[in-house]
Structure formats: structure tokens, C-alpha cells
C-alpha positions as CSV (number, residue, x, y, z in Angstrom):
1,X,-0.7,46.6,79.4
2,X,-1.2,43.8,76.9
3,X,1.5,43.6,74.2
4,X,-0.4,42.8,71.0
5,X,2.8,42.3,69.0
6,X,3.3,39.0,70.9
7,X,0.1,37.7,69.4
8,X,0.0,39.6,66.1
9,X,3.3,38.5,64.7
10,X,2.7,34.7,65.1
11,X,-0.8,35.1,63.7
12,X,0.5,37.1,60.7
13,X,3.3,34.5,60.1
14,X,0.7,31.7,60.2
15,X,-1.6,33.5,57.8
16,X,1.3,34.2,55.4
17,X,2.3,30.6,55.5
18,X,-1.3,29.5,54.6
19,X,-1.3,32.0,51.7
20,X,2.1,30.7,50.5
21,X,0.9,27.1,50.7
22,X,-2.3,28.0,48.9
23,X,-0.3,29.7,46.1
24,X,1.9,26.6,45.8
25,X,-1.3,24.6,45.3
26,X,-2.5,26.7,42.4
27,X,-2.3,24.9,39.1
28,X,-0.3,27.7,37.5
29,X,2.3,27.5,40.2
30,X,2.5,23.7,39.8
31,X,2.9,24.1,36.1
32,X,5.7,26.7,36.7
33,X,7.4,24.2,39.0
34,X,7.1,21.5,36.4
35,X,8.7,23.7,33.8
36,X,11.7,24.2,36.1
37,X,11.9,20.5,36.8
38,X,11.8,19.6,33.1
39,X,15.0,21.5,32.5
40,X,16.8,19.3,35.0
41,X,16.6,16.3,32.6
42,X,15.9,12.7,33.4
43,X,17.1,13.0,37.0
44,X,13.9,15.0,37.7
45,X,11.5,12.3,36.4
46,X,10.5,11.0,39.8
47,X,9.6,14.6,41.0
48,X,7.7,15.2,37.8
49,X,5.8,11.9,38.0
50,X,4.5,13.0,41.4
51,X,2.2,15.4,39.5
52,X,0.7,12.7,37.3
53,X,-2.0,12.1,40.0
54,X,-2.9,15.7,40.5
55,X,-6.7,16.4,40.5
56,X,-6.3,19.2,37.9
57,X,-6.1,17.8,34.3
58,X,-4.0,20.9,33.2
59,X,-1.4,20.0,35.7
60,X,-1.4,16.3,34.6
61,X,-1.1,17.5,31.0
62,X,1.9,19.8,32.0
63,X,3.4,16.8,33.8
64,X,3.3,14.7,30.6
65,X,4.9,17.6,28.7
66,X,7.6,17.9,31.3
67,X,8.4,14.2,31.0
68,X,8.7,14.6,27.3
69,X,11.1,17.5,27.7
70,X,13.1,15.7,30.4
71,X,13.8,12.8,28.1
72,X,15.3,9.4,28.8
73,X,13.9,5.9,29.2
74,X,12.5,6.7,32.7
75,X,10.3,9.5,31.2
76,X,8.8,7.0,28.7
77,X,8.0,4.6,31.5
78,X,6.2,7.4,33.3
79,X,4.4,8.5,30.1
80,X,2.8,5.0,30.0
81,X,1.0,6.1,33.2
82,X,-0.2,9.3,31.6
83,X,-1.5,7.3,28.7
84,X,-4.0,5.7,31.1
85,X,-5.2,9.1,32.3
86,X,-9.0,9.8,32.3
87,X,-8.5,13.0,30.4
88,X,-8.4,12.5,26.6
89,X,-5.9,15.3,26.0
90,X,-3.5,13.9,28.6
91,X,-3.7,10.5,26.8
92,X,-3.0,12.2,23.5
93,X,0.1,14.1,24.6
94,X,1.4,11.0,26.4
95,X,1.0,8.9,23.2
96,X,2.8,11.6,21.2
97,X,5.5,11.6,23.9
98,X,6.1,7.9,23.5
99,X,6.6,8.4,19.8
100,X,8.9,11.4,20.5
101,X,11.3,9.2,22.5
102,X,11.9,7.1,19.3
103,X,11.6,10.0,16.9
104,X,13.0,13.2,18.6
105,X,11.3,16.3,17.4
106,X,7.9,14.7,17.0
107,X,6.6,16.9,19.8
108,X,7.6,20.6,20.1
109,X,9.5,21.4,23.2
110,X,8.2,23.8,25.9
111,X,5.5,23.3,28.4
112,X,2.0,24.7,27.7
113,X,-0.6,24.5,30.4
114,X,-3.6,25.0,28.1
115,X,-5.5,21.8,27.2
116,X,-6.9,21.4,23.7
117,X,-4.8,21.8,20.6
118,X,-2.5,18.7,21.0
119,X,-2.1,18.6,17.3
120,X,-0.4,22.0,17.4
121,X,2.3,20.5,19.6
122,X,3.2,17.9,17.1
123,X,5.8,19.0,14.6
124,X,4.5,19.0,11.1
125,X,6.9,17.8,8.4
126,X,6.4,17.3,4.6
127,X,6.8,13.6,5.2
128,X,4.7,11.8,7.8
129,X,6.9,11.3,10.8
130,X,8.0,7.7,11.3
131,X,10.9,6.1,13.3
132,X,13.9,4.9,11.3
133,X,13.3,1.4,10.1
134,X,16.2,0.0,12.1
135,X,14.8,1.3,15.4
136,X,12.7,-1.1,17.4
137,X,10.1,0.2,19.8
138,X,9.7,-1.6,23.1
139,X,6.8,-4.0,23.4
140,X,5.5,-2.3,26.6
141,X,5.4,1.1,24.8
142,X,3.5,-0.3,21.9
143,X,1.1,-2.1,24.3
144,X,0.4,1.2,26.0
145,X,-0.5,2.9,22.7
146,X,-2.6,-0.1,21.6
147,X,-4.5,0.2,24.9
148,X,-5.4,3.9,24.0
149,X,-6.5,2.8,20.6
150,X,-8.9,0.3,22.1
151,X,-10.1,2.2,25.2
152,X,-9.2,5.8,24.6
153,X,-11.1,8.5,26.4
154,X,-12.2,10.2,23.1
155,X,-12.2,9.5,19.4
156,X,-9.4,12.0,19.0
157,X,-7.3,10.0,21.5
158,X,-8.0,6.8,19.6
159,X,-7.0,8.5,16.3
160,X,-3.8,9.7,17.9
161,X,-3.0,6.2,19.0
162,X,-3.7,4.8,15.5
163,X,-1.4,7.4,14.0
164,X,1.3,6.7,16.6
165,X,1.3,2.9,15.9
166,X,2.1,3.7,12.3
167,X,4.9,6.0,13.3
168,X,6.3,3.3,15.6
169,X,6.1,0.7,12.8
170,X,4.2,-1.5,15.3
171,X,3.8,-4.7,13.3
172,X,2.2,-6.4,16.3
173,X,-0.7,-3.9,16.1
174,X,-1.7,-4.7,12.5
175,X,-4.5,-6.9,13.8
176,X,-6.0,-3.8,15.4
177,X,-5.9,-2.0,12.1
178,X,-8.0,-4.3,10.0
179,X,-11.3,-3.5,11.8
180,X,-10.6,0.2,11.4
181,X,-10.6,-0.1,7.6
182,X,-14.4,-0.8,7.8
183,X,-15.1,2.0,10.3
184,X,-16.5,4.5,7.8
185,X,-14.3,7.0,9.7
186,X,-12.0,8.5,7.0
187,X,-9.2,9.8,9.3
188,X,-9.1,6.5,11.2
189,X,-9.1,4.5,7.9
190,X,-6.2,6.6,6.6
191,X,-4.3,6.1,9.8
192,X,-4.8,2.3,9.6
193,X,-3.8,2.3,5.9
194,X,-0.6,4.2,6.8
195,X,0.2,1.7,9.5
196,X,-0.3,-1.2,7.1
197,X,1.9,0.5,4.5
198,X,4.7,1.1,7.0
199,X,4.7,-2.3,8.7
200,X,2.6,-4.7,6.7
201,X,3.1,-7.5,4.1
202,X,1.1,-9.2,1.4
203,X,-1.3,-10.7,3.9
204,X,-2.0,-7.2,5.4
205,X,-2.3,-5.7,1.9
206,X,-5.0,-8.3,1.0
207,X,-7.1,-6.8,3.8
208,X,-7.2,-3.5,1.8
209,X,-8.3,-4.9,-1.6
210,X,-12.0,-3.9,-1.0
211,X,-10.9,-0.3,-0.7
212,X,-9.5,-0.2,-4.2
213,X,-12.8,1.2,-5.4
214,X,-13.4,3.5,-2.4
215,X,-15.1,6.8,-3.2
216,X,-12.6,8.7,-1.1
217,X,-9.8,9.4,-3.5
218,X,-7.1,9.5,-0.8
219,X,-8.2,6.2,0.7
220,X,-8.4,4.6,-2.7
221,X,-4.9,5.9,-3.7
222,X,-3.4,4.6,-0.4
223,X,-5.0,1.2,-0.9
224,X,-3.7,1.0,-4.4
225,X,-0.2,2.0,-3.3
226,X,-0.2,-0.6,-0.5
227,X,-1.0,-3.5,-2.9
228,X,1.7,-2.3,-5.3
229,X,4.3,-1.8,-2.6
230,X,3.8,-5.4,-1.3
231,X,3.4,-6.8,-4.8
232,X,0.1,-8.4,-3.9
233,X,-0.8,-10.6,-6.9
234,X,-4.3,-11.2,-5.3
235,X,-5.2,-7.6,-6.1
236,X,-4.2,-7.8,-9.7
237,X,-7.6,-8.3,-11.2
238,X,-9.1,-5.4,-9.2
239,X,-6.2,-3.1,-10.1
240,X,-6.7,-4.0,-13.8
241,X,-10.4,-3.1,-13.4
242,X,-9.5,0.3,-11.9
243,X,-7.1,1.0,-14.7
244,X,-9.7,0.1,-17.3
245,X,-12.6,1.9,-15.8
246,X,-11.1,4.3,-13.2
247,X,-13.1,7.4,-12.4
248,X,-10.1,9.7,-12.9
249,X,-6.7,9.9,-14.6
250,X,-5.1,9.9,-11.2
251,X,-6.7,6.6,-10.1
252,X,-5.8,5.0,-13.5
253,X,-2.2,6.0,-13.2
254,X,-1.9,4.8,-9.6
255,X,-3.4,1.4,-10.7
256,X,-0.9,1.0,-13.5
257,X,1.9,1.9,-11.2
258,X,0.8,-0.8,-8.7
259,X,0.5,-3.3,-11.6
260,X,4.0,-2.4,-12.7
261,X,5.3,-3.0,-9.2
262,X,3.6,-6.4,-9.0
263,X,5.0,-7.2,-12.5
264,X,3.1,-10.4,-13.2
265,X,3.9,-12.0,-16.6
266,X,0.2,-11.7,-17.6
267,X,0.6,-7.9,-17.5
268,X,3.2,-7.8,-20.3
269,X,0.7,-6.9,-23.0
270,X,-0.7,-4.1,-20.9
271,X,2.8,-2.6,-20.4
272,X,3.6,-2.9,-24.1
273,X,0.3,-1.2,-25.1
274,X,1.1,1.8,-22.9
275,X,4.7,2.5,-23.8
276,X,3.6,5.2,-26.2
277,X,0.6,6.4,-24.2
278,X,-0.1,10.2,-24.3
279,X,-0.1,10.3,-20.5
280,X,3.6,10.6,-19.4
281,X,2.9,8.8,-16.2
282,X,1.5,5.7,-18.0
283,X,4.5,5.7,-20.3
284,X,6.9,5.6,-17.4
285,X,5.0,3.0,-15.4
286,X,4.7,0.7,-18.5
287,X,8.4,0.9,-18.9
288,X,8.9,0.0,-15.2
289,X,6.8,-3.0,-15.6
290,X,8.7,-4.4,-18.6
291,X,12.0,-3.7,-16.7
292,X,10.8,-5.7,-13.7
293,X,9.6,-8.5,-15.9
294,X,13.1,-8.7,-17.4
295,X,11.8,-8.6,-21.0
296,X,15.0,-8.3,-22.9
297,X,13.1,-8.0,-26.2
298,X,11.9,-4.6,-25.1
299,X,15.3,-3.2,-24.5
300,X,15.7,-1.7,-28.0
301,X,12.3,0.0,-27.8
302,X,13.1,1.4,-24.4
303,X,16.4,2.7,-25.6
304,X,14.7,4.5,-28.4
305,X,12.1,6.0,-26.1
306,X,14.7,7.0,-23.5
307,X,16.7,9.0,-26.1
308,X,13.6,10.8,-27.5
309,X,11.5,11.2,-24.4
310,X,10.8,14.8,-23.6
311,X,9.0,14.3,-20.2
312,X,11.2,13.9,-17.1
313,X,8.7,11.6,-15.3
314,X,8.4,9.2,-18.1
315,X,12.1,9.2,-18.8
316,X,12.9,8.2,-15.2
317,X,10.7,5.1,-15.7
318,X,12.5,4.3,-18.9
319,X,15.9,4.8,-17.3
320,X,15.0,2.5,-14.4
321,X,13.8,-0.2,-16.9
322,X,17.0,-0.1,-18.9
323,X,19.2,-0.4,-15.8
324,X,17.0,-3.2,-14.6
325,X,17.6,-4.9,-17.9
326,X,21.3,-4.8,-17.4
327,X,22.4,-1.5,-19.0
328,X,25.0,-0.8,-16.3
329,X,27.1,1.9,-18.1
330,X,28.0,4.9,-16.1
331,X,28.8,7.3,-18.9
332,X,27.5,10.9,-18.8
333,X,24.3,10.2,-20.8
334,X,23.6,6.7,-19.5
335,X,20.3,5.8,-17.8
336,X,22.1,5.1,-14.5
337,X,23.8,8.5,-14.5
338,X,20.5,10.1,-15.4
339,X,18.9,8.7,-12.2
340,X,22.0,9.4,-10.1
341,X,22.1,13.1,-11.2
342,X,18.4,13.6,-10.4
343,X,19.2,13.2,-6.7
344,X,20.3,16.8,-6.9
345,X,16.7,17.8,-7.9
346,X,14.5,19.2,-5.1
347,X,11.4,18.1,-7.0
348,X,12.6,14.6,-8.2
349,X,15.2,13.3,-5.7
350,X,12.7,11.1,-3.9
351,X,11.7,9.3,-7.1
352,X,15.4,8.9,-8.1
353,X,16.3,7.5,-4.7
354,X,13.3,5.1,-4.8
355,X,14.4,3.8,-8.2
356,X,18.1,3.5,-7.3
357,X,17.2,1.8,-4.0
358,X,15.4,-1.0,-5.9
359,X,18.2,-1.2,-8.5
360,X,20.7,-1.4,-5.7
361,X,19.6,-4.9,-4.7
362,X,22.0,-5.9,-7.4
363,X,25.7,-6.0,-6.2
364,X,26.8,-4.5,-9.5
365,X,24.6,-1.4,-9.1
366,X,25.9,-0.8,-5.6
367,X,29.4,-1.0,-6.9
368,X,28.4,1.7,-9.5
369,X,27.1,3.8,-6.6
370,X,30.3,3.4,-4.6
371,X,32.4,4.4,-7.6
372,X,30.5,7.7,-7.7
373,X,31.3,8.6,-4.0
374,X,34.6,10.5,-4.6
375,X,33.1,13.1,-7.0
376,X,29.5,13.1,-5.6
377,X,27.7,16.3,-4.6
378,X,26.2,16.9,-1.1
379,X,22.8,15.8,-2.3
380,X,24.1,12.8,-4.1
381,X,26.0,11.7,-1.0
382,X,23.0,12.1,1.2
383,X,20.9,10.1,-1.2
384,X,23.5,7.5,-1.5
385,X,23.6,7.2,2.4
386,X,19.8,6.7,2.5
387,X,20.0,4.1,-0.3
388,X,22.8,2.1,1.4
389,X,20.9,2.3,4.7
390,X,18.2,0.2,3.1
391,X,20.0,-1.9,0.6
392,X,23.6,-1.9,1.8
393,X,25.6,-5.1,2.4
394,X,29.0,-5.8,4.1
395,X,30.8,-4.9,0.9
396,X,29.4,-1.3,1.3
397,X,30.9,-0.8,4.8
398,X,33.8,1.3,3.7
399,X,31.6,3.6,1.6
400,X,29.2,4.0,4.5
401,X,31.9,4.8,7.0
402,X,33.3,7.4,4.6
403,X,29.9,9.0,4.4
404,X,29.6,8.9,8.2
405,X,32.9,10.8,8.5
406,X,32.2,13.4,5.8
407,X,33.1,16.9,6.6
408,X,29.6,18.1,5.7
409,X,27.5,17.7,8.9
410,X,24.3,16.9,7.0
411,X,26.0,14.1,4.9
412,X,27.7,12.7,8.1
413,X,24.3,12.6,9.8
414,X,22.8,10.5,7.0
415,X,26.0,8.4,6.9
416,X,25.8,7.6,10.6
417,X,22.2,6.5,10.2
418,X,23.3,4.2,7.3
419,X,26.1,2.8,9.5
420,X,23.6,2.0,12.2
421,X,21.3,0.4,9.7
422,X,24.1,-1.7,8.3
423,X,25.1,-2.8,11.7
424,X,21.5,-3.9,12.6
425,X,21.6,-6.3,9.6
426,X,24.5,-8.3,11.1
């Protein structure tokens, strides 16, 4: 009698094997495998990269996410391959992953198979994410992102690339930004303006002058800011026109702030006329301008205004001007101490740090900062670390090292960044 078990068992085993192989070929199983591989770190990059050529875009997307989570230089090298993918969303997550290598936390961890909301995977912060100014992105990584900007598979992928180039402070990509300013695409124009503000110079600022009268308030404000930040004298006449005939109090204030940053001698009369303006912003910016011009004759007037000023924003500008004019006292009610104490304010510490950073280009002001270190609060120490990261010199090394070894972990983190920045200058 024929024993069917001799035939049935091999056939069943073969069928089971086919089913198992089929299961392994399912996208959800590949994605599950990628999730496991990502937890193994950079050593798993070659295994993860094998999925980058999968026919299913959700698998390729998951492979890019796994590379981001695995980390390491090898993962970024592989992400450049994903940036050339035919699927726009794979390109977008790959570009974000390249930024994440230089700015950890830019992309949220955890693999998600679903294509679509790449923006949801990018961590949102109050300040636009950008790599630390002393970090240098590799030329090949910038080139890969630029390629997506030029030839991306969708407008969204191109926008992602433009935003990434700003985050990477890619100065070499500025030439790609100028045509975008005339694109009539507001998000793309904003991305280009941001990249210029983060990496540009006076020549780059000059490319934005025609936007000083743009009807989009956000675009106009960013263009005004750029020409002020880079102290672009070529924009002075246009800024004066905006100040004189601006369509809103906000645009007029932004224009005067930019004029104050440029601080051209011919603007002296404009500053003097606005020291007593009813708008507190204009009072503050007018004081700033006189301070930057070094108009000693205005010191008595500024002292009088500083003592009687009831608005904090205006008073900050007056304090800055007085320190700029050489009032380097550190007593309790001095202009310098006023700015220093404001680093404890959640609402105003950014302004105070910005003012103190500019003032700290003077050796004497940095010495005043260093003298405050021993009795400084946590917020003051963190602000001081950020200031010295930008404006520090060799003479500040001891103070920076003290901040880097502070018992408060948050202070120490800022101090370590400052130490790295200081080292990058030498």
C-alpha cells in the first residue's frame, strides 16, 4: 500500500517554505526587519542599504528612516543614494536625514512605513533649526541636497532641499537661492531668504533689495532684516522710503531697525528725530543708531532717556547705545547691568544676548562679562556661553572652560559648545 506520508511531508514543507519566503517579501515584514536593523547602529548600515533599491517606495522610505536612526557617517553616505530616489517622499526624508546628521534631533526617531507627512517627522522648535555656526557640512552632502533642489521629484522635495540648505549654512548654494527669490512661490522665497540670512553677505543681501516693498509682509520683513544684518548701505535709500511711507507700523519699525544696524552717518538726523517718538520700538532703534555711529554728543540725552524710560524695549536700545558709547560701569543700575540681568527674562533674553554679543566685540566688555561669572545665575551663564561662542577670544578661554565644567548640565552643554567654537577660531 502506498505510504502518502512519504510524499505529503516534503510537499507540505516546500509549501510552508514558499509561504515563509512570501511573508518575508511583504513590505510590512521588510519594514519590521529594517526597524530591528536600525537598533544595531552604524554596523547595520550595509544591511539597511540593501533595501534602498526595493521596488516598493514604502520600503525605501523605511530604509532611509532606518539609516537616520542607525547614525554615523556611513549612514549619511547611504542617504545620498536615497536622495536620488524617484519617489519624492523618499528624497524628502533623505534630505532631512542629512541635516539630522549635523543637527541631531532634526528628525524624530522611530521608523514609520507610511509615506506622506514627512513634515510631521521633522522636529518643530521655536527657532528654525540650523547647525551650529562652527560645524562644517561636507561638500558631497551639500551637493546631494543641491541636486534635489534642482531636480527634485516634486515641488515639496525641492522646498525641503531649499530649507535644508539654509539649515546646513550652505554658502556654496547661495547662487541657487537668487533665482528662487523671483519664483513667486512664497514658501520657496522664504526658504531662500532664510538661507541668505544664515550664510550670506552684503553681496547676497543686495540680491534681496527688490523685495523690500514686497506685498507679503513676511517676505518684506525678512528682506529688511537681511539688509540690516549685513549692513548693506546699497539698501539705505529703499529702507528710508519704507520707513517714510511704509504700509504698516511693523514695516516702518523694521526699516528703522535695519537703518540703525547700517548706521550710516547720513542717518544721524533721522535717529535724533525719533529719540522721543511715541512708538517705543522707534525710540529704541533710534538710540541704537546713534550708539553705533559713536555720537558722543548724544550721550547726555540718552542718559536722560534711559533713566526716565518706562518701556522695556526702548530702554534696552538706550542701554545698548550708552554701553556702545563707552559707559562701561557695572553698578547695579548701570546700562550694562540692565542688559546682563535681562538674560534671566524668558521674553527678552534673546534681545539682551544679541545686544551683548555685539557689544562684546570690545575687549573691555568681554572682561566685564567674565567678571560676572562667579555670581551669575543659570540663565546668565548660558547666555554668556552663547555670547562667548560667537565673540570669544583667547583671553576668554578660562571663562569658557569654567562654563564647560559647570555643575549644571545645561550650562555645561552651552559651555562645551562655546569651547568648540573658540577652538575652531584658532
